[in-house]
LOVEX-329073 format. One record per residue (C-alpha): x, y, z. Coordinates in steps of 0.5 Angstrom, whole numbers, padded with zeros to 4 digits, always signed. Example, Ala and Ser with C-alpha at 12.3 -4.5 7.8 and 13.67 -1.06 7.14 Angstrom:
2
+0025-0009+0016/+0027-0002+0014/
END
This chain:
479
-0036+0019-0072/-0038+0017-0065/-0033+0015-0060/-0032+0013-0053/-0027+0013-0047/-0025+0007-0043/-0028+0011-0037/-0035+0011-0041/-0034+0003-0043/-0033+0002-0035/-0039+0006-0033/-0043+0003-0038/-0042-0004-0036/-0041-0003-0029/-0038-0007-0024/-0039-0014-0025/-0036-0021-0026/-0030-0019-0030/-0028-0014-0024/-0029-0019-0019/-0024-0023-0022/-0019-0017-0022/-0021-0015-0015/-0020-0022-0012/-0013-0023-0016/-0010-0016-0014/-0013-0017-0007/-0009-0024-0006/-0003-0020-0007/-0005-0015-0002/-0006-0021+0003/+0001-0023+0001/+0004-0017+0003/+0001-0016+0009/+0003-0023+0012/+0010-0022+0010/+0010-0015+0014/+0006-0018+0020/+0011-0023+0020/+0016-0019+0023/+0012-0018+0029/+0014-0025+0031/+0020-0027+0027/+0025-0023+0031/+0025-0025+0038/+0025-0033+0036/+0031-0032+0031/+0035-0028+0037/+0034-0034+0041/+0036-0039+0036/+0043-0035+0034/+0044-0031+0040/+0044-0024+0037/+0044-0017+0040/+0037-0013+0040/+0041-0008+0035/+0042-0014+0030/+0035-0016+0031/+0032-0010+0029/+0036-0010+0023/+0032-0015+0020/+0026-0011+0019/+0030-0005+0017/+0033-0010+0011/+0026-0012+0009/+0023-0005+0009/+0030-0003+0005/+0028-0008+0000/+0021-0006-0001/+0024+0001-0002/+0028-0001-0008/+0022-0006-0010/+0017-0001-0010/+0021+0003-0015/+0023-0003-0020/+0017-0006-0020/+0013+0001-0022/+0018+0002-0028/+0017-0005-0030/+0010-0005-0030/+0009+0002-0034/+0014+0000-0039/+0013-0008-0040/+0005-0008-0038/+0002-0009-0031/+0001-0017-0032/+0009-0017-0033/+0010-0013-0026/+0005-0017-0023/+0008-0024-0025/+0015-0023-0024/+0014-0020-0017/+0010-0025-0015/+0014-0031-0017/+0020-0027-0014/+0017-0026-0007/+0015-0033-0007/+0022-0036-0009/+0025-0032-0004/+0020-0033+0002/+0021-0041+0001/+0029-0040+0001/+0029-0036+0007/+0026-0041+0011/+0032-0045+0010/+0037-0040+0012/+0043-0043+0015/+0045-0037+0019/+0043-0030+0021/+0047-0026+0015/+0043-0031+0010/+0037-0030+0013/+0037-0022+0013/+0040-0022+0006/+0034-0027+0003/+0029-0023+0007/+0032-0017+0004/+0030-0020-0003/+0023-0022+0000/+0022-0014+0001/+0024-0013-0006/+0019-0017-0009/+0013-0015-0004/+0015-0008-0006/+0011-0009-0012/+0005-0010-0009/+0003-0003-0011/+0002-0005-0018/-0004-0009-0016/-0007-0003-0013/-0006+0001-0020/-0008-0005-0024/-0015-0006-0020/-0016+0001-0020/-0016+0002-0028/-0022-0003-0028/-0026+0001-0024/-0031+0006-0026/-0030+0013-0023/-0036+0014-0020/-0035+0009-0014/-0028+0008-0015/-0027+0010-0007/-0032+0005-0005/-0028-0001-0008/-0021+0002-0006/-0024+0001+0001/-0027-0006+0000/-0020-0008-0004/-0016-0005+0003/-0020-0011+0007/-0015-0016+0004/-0010-0012+0008/-0014-0013+0014/-0015-0020+0012/-0008-0021+0011/-0006-0019+0018/-0011-0023+0021/-0009-0029+0018/-0002-0028+0020/-0003-0027+0027/-0007-0033+0027/-0002-0037+0023/+0003-0035+0028/-0001-0037+0034/-0002-0044+0031/+0005-0045+0028/+0010-0042+0033/+0008-0046+0039/+0008-0053+0036/+0013-0052+0030/+0018-0046+0029/+0019-0040+0025/+0022-0044+0019/+0015-0047+0018/+0012-0040+0019/+0016-0037+0014/+0015-0042+0009/+0007-0042+0010/+0007-0035+0009/+0010-0035+0002/+0004-0040+0000/-0001-0034-0002/+0004-0032-0007/+0005-0039-0010/-0003-0040-0010/-0004-0034-0015/+0001-0037-0020/-0004-0042-0023/-0009-0037-0024/-0005-0032-0028/-0007-0034-0034/-0014-0031-0033/-0012-0024-0031/-0013-0019-0037/-0008-0013-0038/-0011-0006-0036/-0014-0003-0042/-0012+0004-0040/-0005+0001-0041/-0006-0002-0047/-0009+0005-0050/-0003+0009-0047/+0001+0004-0051/-0003+0006-0058/-0005-0001-0058/-0013+0001-0059/-0015-0006-0062/-0012-0010-0056/-0016-0005-0051/-0022-0006-0055/-0022-0013-0055/-0021-0013-0047/-0026-0009-0046/-0031-0013-0050/-0029-0019-0046/-0031-0015-0040/-0037-0013-0043/-0039-0020-0045/-0037-0023-0038/-0041-0017-0035/-0047-0019-0039/-0047-0012-0042/-0045-0008-0048/-0040-0003-0050/-0042+0004-0052/-0043+0005-0059/-0037+0008-0063/-0029+0008-0063/-0025+0007-0057/-0021+0014-0056/-0016+0015-0050/-0019+0021-0047/-0023+0027-0048/-0021+0034-0045/-0025+0036-0039/-0026+0041-0034/-0022+0041-0028/-0020+0044-0021/-0013+0044-0022/-0011+0051-0021/-0012+0055-0027/-0010+0050-0033/-0016+0049-0038/-0016+0041-0038/-0014+0035-0035/-0010+0033-0041/-0006+0039-0040/-0005+0039-0032/-0004+0031-0031/-0003+0028-0038/+0002+0030-0043/-0001+0026-0049/-0004+0027-0055/-0011+0025-0054/-0014+0023-0061/-0007+0019-0063/-0006+0016-0056/+0001+0017-0056/+0006+0019-0050/+0009+0026-0051/+0016+0027-0054/+0019+0029-0048/+0018+0022-0045/+0018+0018-0051/+0025+0021-0053/+0028+0019-0046/+0029+0012-0043/+0025+0009-0038/+0025+0011-0031/+0029+0017-0032/+0024+0020-0037/+0018+0018-0032/+0022+0021-0026/+0023+0028-0030/+0015+0027-0032/+0013+0026-0024/+0018+0033-0023/+0015+0037-0028/+0012+0043-0027/+0005+0041-0027/+0006+0035-0023/+0012+0037-0018/+0007+0040-0012/+0003+0034-0012/+0009+0029-0012/+0013+0032-0007/+0007+0033-0002/+0005+0025-0004/+0012+0023-0002/+0012+0027+0005/+0005+0024+0006/+0007+0017+0005/+0013+0018+0009/+0009+0020+0015/+0003+0016+0014/+0008+0010+0014/+0011+0012+0020/+0005+0013+0024/+0002+0006+0022/+0008+0002+0023/+0009+0006+0029/+0002+0005+0032/+0003-0003+0031/+0010-0003+0035/+0007+0002+0040/+0001-0004+0042/+0006-0008+0045/+0012-0003+0047/+0008+0002+0051/+0005-0004+0056/+0013-0007+0056/+0016+0000+0057/+0011+0002+0063/+0012-0005+0066/+0020-0004+0065/+0021+0003+0067/+0017+0002+0073/+0021-0004+0076/+0027-0003+0072/+0026-0010+0069/+0026-0011+0062/+0021-0016+0060/+0022-0021+0054/+0018-0026+0050/+0018-0033+0050/+0016-0038+0045/+0010-0041+0049/+0007-0034+0051/+0001-0033+0047/+0000-0026+0049/+0004-0023+0043/-0001-0027+0038/-0007-0025+0042/-0005-0017+0042/-0003-0017+0035/-0010-0021+0033/-0014-0016+0037/-0011-0010+0034/-0011-0012+0027/-0019-0012+0028/-0018-0004+0029/-0017-0004+0022/-0024-0006+0020/-0028+0000+0023/-0022+0005+0020/-0024+0002+0013/-0031+0003+0014/-0030+0010+0016/-0026+0011+0010/-0031+0008+0006/-0037+0013+0009/-0032+0019+0008/-0028+0018+0001/-0034+0019-0004/-0038+0024+0000/-0033+0028+0004/-0027+0028-0002/-0020+0025-0002/-0017+0031+0001/-0021+0032+0007/-0022+0025+0009/-0014+0024+0009/-0013+0030+0014/-0019+0029+0018/-0017+0022+0020/-0010+0024+0021/-0012+0030+0026/-0017+0024+0029/-0011+0020+0030/-0007+0025+0033/-0013+0026+0038/-0013+0019+0040/-0005+0019+0041/-0005+0025+0045/-0007+0023+0052/-0001+0017+0051/+0004+0023+0052/+0003+0021+0059/+0002+0014+0062/-0005+0011+0062/-0008+0005+0065/-0008-0001+0061/-0015-0001+0058/-0015+0006+0056/-0008+0005+0053/-0012-0001+0049/-0018+0004+0047/-0013+0010+0045/-0009+0005+0041/-0015+0002+0038/-0018+0008+0035/-0011+0011+0033/-0010+0005+0029/-0017+0005+0026/-0016+0012+0023/-0009+0011+0021/-0011+0005+0017/-0017+0009+0014/-0012+0015+0012/-0007+0010+0009/-0013+0007+0005/-0015+0014+0002/-0008+0016+0000/-0007+0009-0003/-0013+0011-0007/-0011+0018-0009/-0004+0017-0011/-0006+0013-0017/-0012+0018-0019/-0007+0024-0019/-0002+0021-0024/-0003+0019-0032/-0003+0012-0034/+0004+0012-0037/+0007+0014-0030/+0002+0012-0026/+0005+0005-0023/+0012+0009-0023/+0009+0015-0019/+0005+0011-0014/+0011+0006-0013/+0016+0012-0012/+0011+0015-0007/+0010+0008-0004/+0018+0007-0003/+0019+0014+0000/+0013+0011+0005/+0018+0005+0006/+0023+0010+0009/+0018+0012+0014/+0017+0004+0016/+0025+0004+0017/+0025+0010+0022/+0019+0009+0026/+0022+0003+0030/+0028+0008+0032/+0022+0012+0036/+0017+0007+0038/+0022+0002+0040/+0028+0006+0042/+0025+0012+0045/+0020+0008+0049/+0026+0003+0051/+0029+0008+0054/+0023+0011+0058/+0022+0017+0054/+0015+0016+0053/+0013+0023+0052/+0018+0025+0047/+0016+0019+0043/+0009+0020+0043/+0010+0028+0041/+0014+0026+0035/+0008+0022+0032/+0004+0028+0034/+0008+0033+0030/+0009+0028+0024/+0002+0027+0024/+0000+0034+0024/+0005+0036+0019/+0002+0031+0014/-0005+0033+0015/-0003+0040+0014/+0000+0037+0007/-0006+0034+0005/-0010+0041+0005/-0005+0043+0000/-0006+0038-0005/-0007+0041-0012/-0012+0036-0014/-0019+0033-0011/-0020+0027-0015/-0027+0025-0013/-0031+0023-0018/-0026+0024-0024/-0024+0019-0029/-0017+0017-0029/-0013+0019-0035/
END
């Protein structure tokens, strides 16, 4: 009897109208996350002025959001692996929009911190959009489409900077919070158009449902499915150490029957998934991914903060005066807008490298390039050179982050893909929590050299870690 896999079906039908729908919907999820995170660049100074809070309490606002994202990344990953990708998408989106609107009505700072923490929990599910989208994309051009998908993040940062530029001088921060929650609300009416992942359905042994989804996709793309019966996967050769097949190295699944292995099915939920992620075959990949996610988040969000902090630190350290922000001062909006544009060349660079140079080499090369751009900033530079160097560093950080977000879902098998990516993303959020201690605290204390050396060391270690990833996933099907 003839058979075909999900990868065979996706390759035959190509990227068409059905995948475009998934791309736009998942992309809106990333627009929403980018806007919620870029919001932190503007929110702190204004609530500090309104409620007369200390700088230490102001910094806690960002930390609470990232802490919520850490919890949400794990929680929504488990939900989407156990109950389906669409379930995870729907409830994380509803939760984010609801908490976002409520936070705009906060009567005091403690209430605002609590509600923004809950917004972070909702936004923590954004990695589910990545896993969901990639499970619809043919293997041979998955890297290119991931880069295109990442453009939605850049779009979100530009939209938030533009929105803040218009709203904050004319209205106030409450309006900005409410308007920032709108993308999530706009996604809800279109949820009924979204399909469940056929890979997820197959792992759940729902072969008829998976076939039905693929048939609708093929019809929308004006194509046909391969002849035969859908099966989960075929054994294929791989470069993962000395193991004989993809199924052995990454997927403890009975291929023909499409059943989860006994170790996982006999245990409950997240504990079973965690045991799988830390199993002998996946342990090295998991630990390295955790560190690289931490380091890349630390570097990316740190560079975002350095854009404003370096200039302010140079002036304050030279004069002994601490410069503040004023609501009518448009420099912060202009600077954020310009530095957000740096991500576009980073995405172009990753698009060129990812399917030609490979995932691993793309990541470590862009991390080393980021180190090269940050190196001269160990010493004070003039404003123009500082801007150019930070522009290049952010482009490389965005490029490596994009490839990393592609690589993580490719490494893990379908039934723990969202959980594995979610935990790695959660570890990355810790980097986001820690980086202000370096980018803000050290620079504010006139320790520019020490701050930049920390960023250099973290990036170099992450680049070396990328070289030790045991799997190169370029051109490979997803299990």
